[in-house]
C-alpha positions in Angstrom: 40.0 71.2 35.0 41.8 74.5 35.7 44.0 72.8 38.3 45.0 70.2 35.8 45.9 72.9 33.2 47.9 74.7 35.9 49.8 71.5 36.7 50.5 70.9 33.0 51.7 74.5 32.6 54.0 74.2 35.6 55.4 71.0 34.3 56.1 72.4 30.9 57.7 75.5 32.5 60.0 73.3 34.5 61.0 71.4 31.4 61.7 74.6 29.5 63.7 76.0 32.4 65.7 72.8 32.6 66.3 72.8 28.8 67.3 76.4 28.9 69.7 75.7 31.7 71.2 72.8 29.8 71.6 74.9 26.6 73.3 77.7 28.6 75.8 75.1 29.9 76.6 74.1 26.3 77.1 77.5 24.7 80.5 78.6 26.1 82.2 80.7 23.4 85.4 79.3 22.0 88.2 81.9 21.4 86.4 85.1 22.4 88.2 88.2 21.3 91.2 88.7 23.6 91.4 85.1 24.7 95.0 83.9 25.1 96.8 80.6 25.4 100.5 80.3 26.5 102.4 77.1 25.6 105.9 76.0 26.7 108.4 75.5 23.9 111.8 73.9 23.9 113.4 73.0 20.6 117.1 72.3 20.3 118.9 75.5 21.4 115.8 77.7 21.8 113.2 77.9 24.6 110.4 80.2 25.7 106.7 80.2 24.9 104.1 80.5 22.1 101.2 82.9 22.7 98.0 82.1 20.8 95.6 85.1 20.8 92.1 85.7 19.4 92.5 89.0 17.6 89.3 89.9 15.7 86.1 88.8 14.0 86.3 88.2 10.3 84.3 86.3 7.6 85.6 83.5 5.3 83.4 82.0 2.6 80.4 83.7 4.2 81.1 82.1 7.6 81.9 84.3 10.7 85.1 83.3 12.4 87.9 84.5 14.7 91.4 85.4 13.5 94.0 83.7 15.7 97.6 84.8 16.0 100.5 82.5 16.8 103.4 84.6 18.2 106.7 83.2 19.5 108.8 84.6 22.3 112.2 82.7 22.4 115.7 82.8 23.8 118.4 81.1 21.7 121.1 79.7 23.9 123.6 79.3 21.1 123.8 83.0 20.1 122.3 84.6 23.3 119.6 86.4 21.3 116.0 87.0 22.3 113.5 86.5 19.5 109.9 87.5 18.9 108.0 86.8 15.7 104.6 85.9 14.4 104.5 82.3 13.1 101.2 82.7 11.3 97.4 82.8 11.8 94.5 80.4 12.1 90.8 81.0 11.5 88.3 79.4 13.9 84.5 79.2 13.7 82.1 77.8 16.3 78.9 76.1 15.2 76.9 74.9 18.2 79.1 72.4 20.1 81.6 72.1 17.3 84.7 74.2 16.7 85.8 74.5 13.1 89.2 75.4 11.7 89.9 76.8 8.2 92.7 74.9 6.3 93.3 73.9 2.7 90.5 76.2 1.5 87.7 74.9 3.6 86.5 74.5 7.2 87.3 71.2 9.1 86.0 70.1 12.4 88.7 70.7 15.1 86.7 69.9 18.3 83.2 68.3 18.7 81.6 68.1 22.1 78.8 65.9 20.9 81.1 62.9 20.3 80.4 59.6 22.1 82.9 57.2 23.6 84.2 54.8 20.9 83.7 57.3 18.1 86.6 57.9 15.7 87.2 61.5 14.9 89.3 63.2 12.2 91.0 66.5 12.1 93.3 68.4 9.7 97.0 68.9 10.2 99.2 71.7 9.0 102.9 72.0 8.6 104.6 75.2 7.7 108.0 76.7 7.5 106.7 80.3 6.8 103.8 82.2 8.3 100.5 81.3 6.7 102.1 78.9 4.2 100.8 75.4 4.6 102.9 72.6 3.1 101.4 69.1 3.4 103.6 66.2 4.1 102.0 62.8 3.5 98.8 62.3 5.4 97.2 65.7 6.1 94.3 64.3 8.1 94.7 62.8 11.6 92.4 60.3 13.4 91.8 59.6 17.1 89.4 57.5 19.1 87.2 58.9 21.9 88.0 56.9 25.1 85.9 58.8 27.6 84.0 62.0 28.3 82.6 64.0 31.2 82.2 67.3 32.9 84.5 69.1 35.4 84.7 72.5 37.0 87.3 75.2 36.5 86.9 78.4 38.5 83.1 77.9 38.9 82.4 76.9 35.3 81.2 73.4 34.4 83.0 72.5 31.2 82.6 69.4 29.1 85.6 67.4 28.0 86.4 64.3 26.1 89.6 62.2 25.9 91.3 61.2 22.7 93.8 58.5 22.0 95.7 58.6 18.7 95.0 56.0 16.0 98.0 54.0 15.1 99.7 55.0 11.8 97.9 58.4 11.8 100.5 61.1 11.1 98.6 63.9 12.9 97.5 64.0 16.5 96.9 66.3 19.5 99.7 66.2 22.0 99.0 63.5 24.6 99.8 63.6 28.3 103.0 61.5 28.6 101.8 59.5 31.7 98.1 59.2 30.9 98.5 58.4 27.2 95.6 60.5 26.0 94.7 64.1 25.1 91.9 65.8 27.1 89.9 68.2 25.0 88.0 70.8 27.1 85.4 73.5 26.3 86.7 77.0 26.0 90.3 75.9 26.4 90.9 73.1 23.9 93.6 70.5 24.6 94.6 70.5 28.3 97.3 67.9 27.6 99.3 69.9 25.1 99.2 72.2 22.1 95.9 73.7 20.9 96.2 72.4 17.3 97.0 68.9 16.1 100.6 68.3 15.0 102.5 65.8 12.9 103.7 63.0 15.1 106.8 61.9 13.2 110.3 61.8 14.7 111.8 64.1 12.1 109.3 66.9 12.5 109.6 70.1 14.6 106.5 71.2 16.4 104.7 74.5 17.0 104.0 74.3 20.7 104.3 72.2 23.8 102.5 71.9 27.1 99.8 74.4 28.1 101.0 77.0 30.6 98.0 79.3 30.9 94.6 80.2 29.4 92.8 83.5 29.9 89.7 85.3 28.8 87.4 88.0 30.2 85.0 85.4 31.7 87.4 83.0 33.3 90.3 85.3 34.0 93.7 83.6 34.0 94.1 80.0 34.8 97.7 78.6 35.2 98.0 74.9 34.3 101.8 74.6 34.4 103.4 71.9 36.5 105.9 72.8 37.9 104.6 76.3 38.1 106.0 78.9 35.7 104.6 82.4 34.9 102.6 82.5 31.7 105.0 84.8 29.8 108.3 83.7 31.3 111.3 82.8 29.2 115.0 82.6 30.0 116.7 86.0 29.9 120.4 86.4 28.9 121.6 86.9 32.5 119.9 83.8 33.7 122.1 81.7 31.5 125.4 83.1 32.8 126.0 79.9 34.8 129.2 77.9 35.0 129.7 75.8 31.9 130.0 72.0 32.2 133.1 70.2 31.1 132.5 68.1 28.0 135.3 65.9 26.7 136.8 64.5 24.6 135.7 66.8 21.8 136.1 65.6 19.0 135.0 62.2 20.2 134.5 58.7 18.7 131.8 56.8 20.7 131.7 58.2 24.2 131.4 61.7 25.8 132.1 62.6 29.4 130.0 65.4 30.9 130.9 67.0 34.3 128.2 69.4 35.5 128.7 72.4 37.8 126.3 71.4 40.5 124.3 68.4 41.9 120.9 68.3 40.3 118.6 66.2 38.2 119.6 66.8 34.6 118.5 65.7 31.1 121.1 65.4 28.5 120.2 65.3 24.8 122.3 64.8 21.6 120.5 66.4 18.6 121.4 66.6 14.9 121.6 69.9 13.1 117.8 69.7 12.3 117.0 69.7 16.0 116.0 66.0 16.0 116.8 64.2 19.3 119.0 61.2 18.7 119.9 60.3 22.3 118.2 61.4 25.6 119.6 60.5 29.0 118.7 61.5 32.6 121.5 62.3 35.0 121.4 62.4 38.8 124.6 64.0 40.1 127.5 65.8 38.5 129.3 63.4 36.2 128.3 60.9 33.6 129.3 59.2 30.4 127.2 59.1 27.3 127.6 56.4 24.8 127.0 57.5 21.2 127.5 54.4 19.1 125.8 55.4 15.8 128.1 55.4 12.8 127.4 58.9 11.4 130.2 61.5 11.9 129.8 65.2 11.9 128.7 68.1 14.1 126.0 67.5 16.8 124.4 69.6 19.4 124.6 68.7 23.1 121.7 70.0 25.2 121.9 69.9 29.0 118.9 71.1 31.1 117.3 71.0 34.5 114.6 73.1 36.2 117.2 75.9 36.8 119.9 75.2 34.2 120.1 75.2 30.4 123.3 74.8 28.3 123.9 74.1 24.6 127.2 73.4 22.9 128.4 71.7 19.7 130.3 68.4 19.7 132.1 66.7 16.8 131.9 63.0 16.2 134.8 61.4 14.3 
């Protein structure tokens, strides 16, 4: 009888230990104080990075949460000025396996690691021109479908993830990997494919952040995700842009521009309007190319030329 009791006790102990181990694997803290994310940003004539940082604990509506700062570090190629400013703040709370974000006067679910493949998930968007000022344009709620989930290891930690594909006609979505076509949401880090927060996916809209460069906290240290590799806090300095200018002619032009570049390289050339919206994008291999711009609108446009080691912006006039 005592042997049977002992066997039952041992079995229960193993079950409790297994459950405790499983619980530990599911309780990674999101946005611990001091955690930082660095995101690439290139918009029209500016480039650099966005640093997201968990600043402090606070309480909103009786719920404990983290105050998250969004700070920009940019270089403007048109005026040659380095810029640093705070875009605004977010407020994040974690409840079990769910990460909540405070927007529009309430908490919404941002990430949920209990989702199953095939589930449709919703999340709030935001759109602001000024720090902490939210202005809603059209649909303020985004939707995506869970297309897979699993566990993988980063620096010795086993982290859960799930993959999201944007629902058609939904204005808000997490940035998706261009080649894979989905956003991978990971414990501790958030979206591995792009920006931490969902953004409006319309052609006319600007965006807050691009691809993930680095994530760091006291537990994981710093993990660099950039491909090709770039330092977490790198952005173009003034002296790095003192390169030979390309020849761009005729200017003014009617329907076609000729671009002669200073060196052989793989370039991307973009024509943007004054709001920073890309109208034409063309890859160039070599030094000289013609760009057809057949749209009827006349006016001033911005020509952006860039490669891994070169960035140039100038104004062109269409007759």
